[in-house]
MARLOBA-45344 format. One record per residue (C-alpha): residue number from 1; x, y, z. Coordinates in Angstrom, 1 decimal, padded with zeros to 4 digits. Example, Ala and Ser with C-alpha at 12.3 -4.5 7.8 and 13.67 -1.06 7.14 Angstrom:
# MARLOBA-45344
n:x:y:z
1:012.3:-004.5:007.8
2:013.7:-001.1:007.1
END
This chain:
# MARLOBA-45344
n:x:y:z
1:-007.1:-013.9:-060.7
2:-009.9:-011.4:-061.5
3:-013.3:-011.9:-059.9
4:-014.4:-012.2:-063.6
5:-012.1:-015.1:-064.5
6:-014.1:-018.4:-064.9
7:-012.7:-021.5:-063.5
8:-012.8:-025.1:-064.7
9:-012.9:-028.3:-062.8
10:-009.4:-030.0:-062.6
11:-010.4:-032.9:-064.9
12:-010.9:-030.2:-067.7
13:-007.2:-029.9:-068.3
14:-006.3:-033.7:-069.0
15:-005.4:-032.9:-072.5
16:-003.0:-030.2:-073.5
17:-004.3:-029.4:-077.0
18:-008.2:-030.0:-076.8
19:-009.7:-029.7:-080.3
20:-012.1:-026.8:-079.2
21:-012.2:-024.8:-076.1
22:-015.7:-023.7:-074.8
23:-016.2:-019.9:-074.4
24:-016.7:-020.4:-070.7
25:-013.5:-022.2:-070.4
26:-011.0:-019.8:-071.5
27:-008.8:-017.4:-069.6
28:-011.0:-014.0:-069.6
29:-009.7:-011.3:-067.1
30:-012.6:-009.1:-067.9
31:-015.9:-010.2:-069.2
32:-016.1:-007.0:-071.6
33:-013.4:-008.9:-073.6
34:-016.2:-011.4:-074.8
35:-018.7:-010.7:-077.4
36:-019.1:-009.1:-080.8
37:-016.2:-007.5:-082.6
38:-017.2:-004.0:-083.0
39:-014.3:-002.3:-085.1
40:-014.3:001.2:-086.5
41:-015.3:-000.2:-089.9
42:-017.6:-003.1:-089.3
43:-019.1:-005.7:-086.8
44:-018.7:-009.5:-086.5
45:-021.2:-011.1:-084.4
46:-019.9:-013.6:-081.7
47:-022.3:-016.3:-083.1
48:-021.1:-015.6:-086.6
49:-018.8:-018.8:-087.0
50:-019.4:-019.4:-090.6
51:-016.4:-019.9:-093.2
52:-015.7:-017.0:-095.1
53:-015.7:-018.3:-098.7
54:-016.3:-015.5:-101.0
55:-014.0:-012.5:-101.7
56:-016.8:-010.1:-100.7
57:-017.2:-011.9:-097.2
58:-013.4:-011.9:-096.7
59:-013.1:-008.2:-097.4
60:-015.8:-007.2:-094.9
61:-014.2:-009.6:-092.3
62:-010.7:-007.7:-092.9
63:-012.1:-004.1:-092.6
64:-013.9:-005.1:-089.4
65:-010.7:-006.6:-088.0
66:-008.4:-003.7:-089.2
67:-007.2:-001.4:-086.4
68:-004.7:-003.1:-084.0
69:-001.9:-003.6:-086.5
70:-002.5:-000.2:-088.0
71:-002.5:001.8:-084.7
72:000.6:000.1:-083.2
73:002.6:000.7:-086.1
74:001.5:004.2:-086.8
75:001.7:005.1:-083.3
76:005.4:003.9:-083.3
77:006.1:006.8:-086.0
78:005.5:009.2:-083.1
79:007.3:012.3:-082.0
80:010.6:010.5:-081.2
81:010.4:008.8:-084.5
82:010.0:012.1:-086.2
83:012.9:013.5:-084.6
84:015.2:010.5:-085.3
85:014.3:009.9:-089.0
86:014.6:013.7:-089.7
87:017.9:013.8:-088.1
88:019.1:011.0:-090.2
89:017.9:012.8:-093.3
90:019.3:016.4:-092.3
91:022.5:015.1:-091.1
92:023.4:011.9:-093.4
93:021.1:012.2:-096.3
94:019.4:009.1:-097.2
95:022.5:006.9:-096.6
96:020.7:005.2:-093.8
97:017.6:004.4:-095.3
98:018.8:000.6:-095.6
99:018.1:000.3:-091.9
100:014.4:000.6:-092.5
101:014.6:-002.5:-094.8
102:016.3:-004.6:-092.2
103:013.7:-003.8:-089.5
104:010.8:-004.9:-091.5
105:011.1:-008.5:-090.5
106:012.0:-007.7:-087.1
107:008.8:-005.6:-086.8
108:006.8:-008.3:-088.3
109:008.0:-011.3:-086.3
110:007.8:-009.6:-082.9
111:004.3:-008.1:-083.4
112:003.1:-011.4:-085.1
113:004.2:-013.3:-081.8
114:002.1:-010.8:-079.8
115:-000.9:-011.0:-081.8
116:-001.0:-014.6:-081.5
117:-000.6:-014.4:-077.7
118:-003.5:-011.8:-077.7
119:-005.8:-013.8:-079.7
120:-005.1:-017.2:-078.1
121:-004.7:-016.5:-074.7
122:-007.2:-013.5:-073.7
123:-004.5:-012.4:-071.1
124:-002.2:-009.4:-071.3
125:001.5:-009.5:-071.8
126:002.5:-008.2:-068.1
127:-000.1:-010.7:-066.6
128:001.4:-013.6:-068.5
129:005.0:-012.6:-067.5
130:003.8:-012.6:-063.7
131:002.0:-015.8:-064.0
132:004.7:-017.9:-065.8
133:008.0:-016.2:-064.6
134:007.1:-015.0:-061.0
135:006.5:-011.8:-059.2
136:009.8:-010.2:-059.7
137:009.5:-010.2:-063.5
138:005.8:-009.4:-063.3
139:006.4:-006.5:-061.1
140:009.6:-005.3:-063.3
141:007.7:-005.5:-066.4
142:005.0:-003.2:-065.1
143:007.1:-000.8:-063.2
144:009.8:-000.5:-065.9
145:006.9:-000.1:-068.5
146:005.3:002.5:-066.5
147:008.4:004.6:-066.1
148:009.4:004.5:-069.6
149:006.1:005.0:-071.0
150:005.6:008.0:-068.7
151:008.6:009.7:-070.2
152:007.6:008.6:-073.6
153:004.4:010.4:-073.3
154:006.3:013.5:-072.2
155:008.2:013.2:-075.6
156:004.8:013.2:-077.3
157:003.6:016.3:-075.8
158:007.1:017.9:-076.7
159:006.3:017.0:-080.3
160:002.8:018.5:-080.0
161:004.3:021.7:-078.5
162:006.9:022.0:-081.2
163:004.2:021.6:-083.9
164:002.0:024.2:-082.2
165:004.9:026.6:-082.0
166:005.5:026.5:-085.9
167:001.8:027.1:-086.5
168:001.7:030.0:-084.3
169:-000.9:028.6:-081.8
170:-000.2:029.3:-078.2
171:001.5:026.5:-076.5
172:-000.3:026.3:-073.1
173:-003.8:026.1:-074.4
174:-002.8:024.0:-077.4
175:-001.0:021.3:-075.2
176:-004.1:021.4:-072.7
177:-006.7:020.8:-075.5
178:-004.4:018.0:-077.1
179:-004.4:016.4:-073.7
180:-008.1:016.7:-073.1
181:-008.8:015.4:-076.8
182:-006.6:012.3:-076.0
183:-008.4:011.7:-072.8
184:-011.8:012.1:-074.2
185:-011.2:009.9:-077.2
186:-010.4:007.0:-074.9
187:-013.1:007.7:-072.3
188:-016.3:007.6:-074.2
189:-017.2:003.9:-073.0
190:-017.2:002.8:-076.6
191:-014.2:000.9:-078.2
192:-015.6:001.6:-081.8
193:-015.5:005.5:-081.3
194:-011.9:005.3:-079.9
195:-010.8:003.1:-083.0
196:-012.5:005.4:-085.5
197:-010.6:008.4:-084.1
198:-007.5:006.5:-084.1
199:-008.0:005.6:-087.8
200:-008.6:009.3:-088.5
201:-005.3:009.9:-087.0
202:-003.7:007.0:-089.1
203:-004.9:008.8:-092.1
204:-003.3:012.1:-091.1
205:-000.1:010.4:-090.9
206:-000.3:010.1:-095.0
207:000.3:014.0:-094.8
208:004.0:012.9:-095.2
209:003.5:011.8:-098.7
210:002.6:015.1:-100.3
211:005.7:016.6:-098.4
212:007.6:014.2:-100.2
213:006.3:014.9:-103.6
214:006.9:018.7:-103.0
215:010.4:018.0:-102.0
216:010.9:015.8:-104.8
217:014.2:013.9:-103.7
218:016.2:012.0:-106.1
219:014.4:008.8:-106.9
220:017.7:007.1:-107.9
221:019.5:007.8:-104.7
222:016.5:006.9:-102.5
223:016.1:003.6:-104.4
224:019.8:002.8:-104.1
225:020.4:003.7:-100.4
226:017.2:001.8:-099.5
227:018.5:-001.5:-100.7
228:022.3:-001.0:-100.5
229:023.8:-000.7:-097.0
230:026.3:002.0:-096.5
231:027.7:004.7:-094.2
232:027.8:008.4:-094.7
233:031.2:009.3:-096.1
234:033.3:011.2:-093.6
235:030.9:010.8:-090.9
236:032.2:009.7:-087.4
237:031.5:006.0:-087.2
238:030.6:006.0:-083.4
239:028.0:008.9:-084.0
240:026.5:007.0:-087.1
241:026.2:003.8:-085.0
242:024.4:005.6:-082.2
243:022.0:007.1:-084.6
244:021.4:003.6:-086.2
245:020.7:002.2:-082.6
246:018.2:005.1:-082.1
247:016.5:004.3:-085.1
248:016.2:000.7:-084.0
249:015.1:001.8:-080.5
250:012.2:004.3:-082.0
251:011.0:001.6:-084.6
252:011.1:-001.5:-082.2
253:009.8:-000.2:-078.7
254:008.8:-002.3:-075.8
255:005.4:-000.5:-075.3
256:004.2:-002.1:-078.7
257:004.2:-005.5:-077.3
258:002.2:-004.7:-074.5
259:-000.3:-002.4:-076.4
260:-001.1:-004.7:-079.4
261:-001.6:-007.9:-077.2
262:-004.2:-006.1:-075.0
263:-005.7:-004.1:-077.7
264:-006.4:-007.4:-079.8
265:-007.9:-008.9:-076.4
266:-010.0:-005.8:-076.0
267:-011.3:-005.7:-079.6
268:-012.2:-009.4:-078.9
269:-010.2:-010.9:-081.8
270:-009.8:-014.9:-081.4
271:-007.5:-017.2:-083.3
272:-010.0:-017.8:-086.3
273:-009.4:-014.1:-087.2
274:-005.5:-014.3:-086.9
275:-004.8:-014.4:-090.7
276:-006.9:-011.2:-091.1
277:-005.0:-009.6:-088.2
278:-001.6:-010.5:-089.9
279:-003.0:-008.7:-093.0
280:-003.8:-005.6:-090.7
281:-000.2:-005.6:-089.3
282:001.3:-005.7:-092.8
283:-000.7:-002.7:-093.9
284:000.7:-000.9:-090.7
285:004.1:-002.1:-091.4
286:004.0:-000.7:-095.0
287:002.6:002.7:-093.8
288:005.3:002.9:-090.8
289:008.1:002.3:-093.4
290:006.6:004.6:-096.0
291:006.6:007.4:-093.5
292:010.0:006.8:-092.1
293:011.6:006.7:-095.4
294:009.7:009.8:-096.6
295:011.0:011.8:-093.8
296:014.5:010.7:-094.3
297:014.1:011.6:-098.2
298:012.4:015.0:-097.8
299:014.6:016.4:-095.2
300:017.6:015.3:-097.4
301:016.2:017.0:-100.3
302:015.3:020.1:-098.3
303:018.4:020.7:-096.5
304:021.0:019.8:-099.0
305:023.3:022.7:-100.0
306:021.9:024.7:-097.1
307:023.7:025.9:-093.8
308:021.4:023.6:-091.6
309:022.6:020.5:-093.5
310:024.3:018.2:-090.7
311:023.0:020.5:-088.0
312:019.9:018.9:-086.8
313:018.3:020.5:-083.8
314:014.7:019.0:-083.3
315:011.5:018.5:-085.4
316:010.5:022.1:-084.9
317:013.7:023.0:-087.0
318:012.8:020.7:-089.6
319:009.4:022.2:-090.0
320:011.2:025.7:-090.2
321:013.6:024.3:-092.8
322:010.9:022.6:-094.9
323:008.9:026.0:-094.7
324:012.1:028.1:-096.0
325:013.4:025.7:-098.6
326:010.4:023.6:-100.0
327:007.3:025.6:-099.3
328:005.3:027.1:-096.5
329:002.6:024.5:-097.1
330:005.2:021.7:-096.6
331:006.2:023.2:-093.3
332:002.6:023.4:-092.2
333:001.9:019.9:-093.3
334:004.8:018.6:-091.4
335:003.7:020.4:-088.3
336:000.2:019.1:-088.5
337:001.7:015.6:-089.1
338:003.9:015.9:-086.3
339:001.0:016.8:-083.9
340:-001.1:013.9:-085.3
341:001.7:011.5:-084.8
342:002.2:012.8:-081.2
343:-001.4:012.4:-080.3
344:-001.8:008.7:-081.5
345:001.3:007.9:-079.9
346:000.5:009.4:-076.5
347:-003.1:007.5:-076.8
348:-001.5:004.2:-077.7
349:001.5:004.4:-075.2
350:-000.8:005.5:-072.5
351:-003.1:002.6:-073.1
352:-000.5:000.2:-073.1
353:000.4:001.5:-069.6
354:-003.2:001.3:-068.3
355:-003.9:-002.2:-069.8
356:-000.7:-003.6:-068.1
357:-001.3:-002.0:-064.6
358:-005.0:-003.2:-064.6
359:-004.0:-006.7:-066.1
360:-001.7:-007.3:-063.2
361:-003.6:-005.9:-060.5
362:-006.8:-007.7:-061.7
363:-009.3:-004.8:-062.1
364:-011.6:-004.1:-065.2
365:-009.7:-002.7:-068.0
366:-011.6:-002.4:-071.2
367:-012.4:000.6:-073.6
368:-015.9:-001.0:-073.9
369:-016.6:-000.1:-070.4
370:-017.3:003.6:-069.3
371:-015.0:005.4:-066.7
372:-017.5:004.8:-063.9
373:-017.1:001.0:-064.6
374:-013.5:000.8:-064.8
375:-012.2:003.7:-062.7
376:-008.6:002.2:-061.9
377:-007.9:001.8:-065.7
378:-009.1:005.1:-066.6
379:-007.5:006.8:-063.7
380:-003.9:005.5:-064.7
381:-004.4:006.9:-068.3
382:-005.7:010.4:-067.0
383:-002.8:010.6:-064.7
384:-000.3:009.7:-067.4
385:-001.6:012.4:-069.8
386:-001.9:015.0:-067.1
387:001.5:014.6:-065.6
388:003.2:014.6:-069.2
389:001.4:017.7:-070.3
390:002.3:019.4:-067.0
391:006.0:018.6:-067.3
392:006.1:020.1:-070.8
393:004.4:023.3:-069.7
394:006.7:023.9:-066.7
395:009.3:026.5:-067.7
396:012.8:025.2:-067.5
397:011.9:021.5:-067.7
398:015.0:019.5:-069.1
399:012.9:018.3:-072.2
400:016.0:017.3:-074.2
401:017.5:015.3:-071.4
402:014.0:013.6:-071.0
403:014.0:012.8:-074.8
404:017.8:011.2:-074.6
405:016.6:009.2:-071.3
406:013.6:007.8:-073.1
407:015.8:006.5:-076.1
408:018.2:005.1:-073.6
409:016.0:003.3:-071.2
410:014.0:001.9:-074.3
411:017.3:000.4:-075.7
412:018.2:-000.9:-072.3
413:014.7:-002.7:-071.7
414:013.8:-003.7:-075.2
415:015.9:-007.1:-074.9
416:014.3:-008.2:-071.8
417:010.8:-007.7:-073.3
418:011.8:-009.8:-076.4
419:013.3:-012.5:-074.4
420:009.9:-013.0:-072.5
421:008.1:-012.7:-075.6
422:010.0:-015.6:-077.1
423:009.7:-017.7:-074.0
424:005.8:-017.1:-073.8
425:005.6:-018.2:-077.5
426:007.3:-021.6:-076.9
427:005.0:-022.2:-073.8
428:002.8:-024.9:-074.8
429:000.5:-024.4:-071.7
430:000.0:-020.9:-073.0
431:-000.2:-021.3:-076.8
432:-001.0:-025.0:-077.3
433:-000.9:-025.7:-081.0
434:000.0:-022.1:-081.8
435:003.6:-022.2:-080.3
436:006.4:-021.0:-082.4
437:008.0:-023.0:-085.1
438:011.7:-023.7:-085.4
439:012.3:-020.9:-087.9
440:010.5:-018.3:-086.0
441:012.7:-019.4:-082.8
442:015.8:-019.1:-084.9
443:015.2:-015.8:-086.3
444:013.8:-014.4:-082.9
445:016.9:-015.7:-081.1
446:019.2:-013.9:-083.4
447:017.2:-010.7:-082.9
448:017.5:-011.0:-079.3
449:021.3:-011.3:-079.6
450:021.4:-008.1:-081.8
451:019.2:-006.2:-079.6
452:021.3:-007.0:-076.4
453:024.5:-005.9:-078.2
454:022.9:-002.7:-079.4
455:021.6:-002.1:-075.7
456:025.0:-002.5:-074.4
457:026.5:-000.2:-076.8
458:023.8:002.5:-076.3
459:024.1:002.2:-072.4
460:028.0:002.6:-072.7
461:027.6:005.7:-075.1
462:025.3:007.4:-072.3
463:027.8:006.6:-069.5
464:030.9:007.2:-071.6
465:030.2:010.0:-074.0
466:033.8:009.7:-075.3
467:033.3:006.2:-076.6
468:035.2:005.6:-079.8
469:034.3:003.7:-083.0
470:036.8:001.0:-082.1
471:035.4:000.4:-078.8
472:031.8:000.1:-080.3
473:033.1:-002.4:-082.8
474:034.8:-004.3:-080.1
475:031.4:-004.6:-078.1
476:029.7:-005.6:-081.3
477:032.3:-008.1:-082.3
478:032.6:-009.7:-078.8
479:028.9:-009.9:-078.4
480:028.6:-011.7:-081.9
481:031.3:-014.3:-080.6
482:029.6:-014.8:-077.5
483:026.2:-015.4:-079.3
484:027.7:-017.8:-081.7
485:029.6:-019.7:-079.0
486:026.2:-019.9:-076.8
487:024.3:-021.1:-080.1
488:027.0:-023.9:-080.8
489:027.0:-025.1:-077.0
490:023.0:-025.1:-077.1
491:023.2:-027.1:-080.3
492:025.6:-029.6:-078.9
493:023.6:-029.9:-075.6
494:020.5:-030.9:-077.9
495:022.2:-033.3:-079.9
496:020.7:-036.8:-079.4
497:017.6:-035.4:-077.5
498:014.5:-036.1:-079.0
499:013.1:-032.9:-080.8
500:010.0:-031.3:-079.6
501:007.0:-032.3:-081.8
502:005.9:-029.6:-084.2
503:002.9:-027.6:-083.4
504:-000.2:-029.4:-084.9
505:-002.4:-026.8:-086.1
506:-005.5:-029.1:-086.4
507:-008.3:-027.3:-084.6
508:-006.3:-024.5:-083.7
509:-008.9:-022.0:-084.9
510:-011.0:-022.8:-081.7
511:-008.3:-023.6:-079.3
512:-007.9:-021.0:-076.5
513:-005.8:-021.0:-073.3
514:-007.7:-022.2:-070.4
515:-008.0:-020.1:-067.0
516:-004.6:-019.2:-065.5
517:-005.4:-021.2:-062.4
518:-005.4:-024.4:-064.4
519:-002.0:-024.0:-066.0
520:001.1:-025.9:-064.7
521:003.9:-023.7:-063.9
522:007.0:-023.8:-066.2
523:009.9:-025.7:-065.4
524:012.8:-023.6:-066.5
525:016.1:-025.5:-067.2
526:019.3:-024.7:-065.4
527:020.5:-022.6:-068.6
528:017.3:-020.5:-068.8
529:017.5:-019.8:-065.2
530:021.2:-018.7:-065.3
531:020.1:-016.6:-068.5
532:017.5:-014.9:-066.4
533:019.6:-014.3:-063.7
534:022.3:-012.7:-065.8
535:019.5:-010.6:-067.5
536:018.2:-009.4:-064.2
537:021.6:-008.4:-063.0
538:022.4:-006.5:-066.5
539:019.0:-004.7:-066.3
540:019.3:-003.5:-062.7
541:022.9:-002.4:-063.2
542:022.3:-000.8:-066.5
543:019.2:001.1:-065.3
544:021.0:002.4:-062.2
545:023.9:003.5:-064.3
546:021.7:005.4:-066.7
547:019.7:007.0:-064.0
548:022.7:008.2:-062.2
549:024.3:009.5:-065.4
550:021.0:011.4:-066.3
551:020.9:013.0:-062.9
552:024.3:014.1:-063.2
553:023.7:015.9:-066.6
554:020.7:017.5:-065.1
555:022.5:018.9:-062.1
556:025.3:020.0:-064.4
557:022.8:021.8:-066.6
558:021.8:024.0:-063.5
END
């Protein structure tokens, strides 16, 4: 535990769900995480515990809380997302818009569980995994997050360089200035200043809306394809399926879980403000879906009937197409929005890594602290930005291969992140009265099953590029059958057993997780142990095979 973690006498943990938890008796790994909420748009004093009864008071509270949900969602519409969504629009029109509608409940349920964990526990995601499931999974969660996030930040700087190129700004000084801007925004020692910068960047993401208006796609086609599932006529099913998996991977990313939980803790949000944070999350989801849909729609309208239709190259090519077929202004706005999205993505992904590493190692980790007060935390962040920017500026770097590797690794690792999220949200030692209800568990289990199947398909497609539509359907069908059988077996095993008592939310607004040293280690059932063992084996094998394949492709390219 951190030197800042307060300890309780053993008798303090006699009851699992105390009605209230004294401030000195909660799991705080950095004392900077306790105090006033100093958001970009308002302040809530720590001693302000009164009820918000009037509409004005509720609104002031909401705008003070707003930030974590907005930043994590808009940060997810980053350079990789720009490439994926515009590829879908340029190559297949609006026929894949329906995938965004299906992703809305997945986004909300995943991030809602994370915000509960952050507000209730005061401990980051990686540290909870370490404490509750052992050193292997704790180390694995940090190491894989570090590697994946480092590659993801490289793709963010690729996006910045593409935007700069279209605008006619020299690449080297532009990338260096962008890296220094991200580092400077996070290193002022003021959480409020950083969040204000991020909200300005969030506003910048709305530049996609005027591009949509300028391109004026068919409203009827957009509305129909958003709510009616279908596949592009004449397209190769395997190619379309892989693009759908890429859309899932870029919209639901592992770093989001780690970032939002730690950021909520750093903002000092407690359980009594969870309702407001859920509103913040919904606002972020609306903005990210509107942005994604806009990109699919305006690329469809811009490239329809032109030689580039169906010939996606990268986001830079999209900016050029918008400039040629819509207007120069549209191309410029897209390039600026791409740079804006890449910057906020780099900041959020970098911070998710710094938070996780510092959380596990047990060093100070807060944006409330100056760099001199949290050297390790900021050193990880600066190193990530510096390395990523340098790689992008090295002539001949396999940037396309790195982008493909990021999408593949994200797909491989996402199921494990979701599995541990679900386990933690059912851990009564950790969440007390805030544990998941049956409906959330049922939906989340189905999501995990789908993510595992998509992960296997994505891994197979990288290892075996000639994979056919029939083989993809066999993987999905076989996975669905296995998931159904597993669900039936689990239901039969639970028949006759007393059901777990539903969470009692009385007094939940003041319930916080006690210090980690006072928690009883979870006793995993044989089934869960077996499942985690299988998951461990799959992850190690899949990651090794993907890395080997990427190395082979890199060597072949030379």
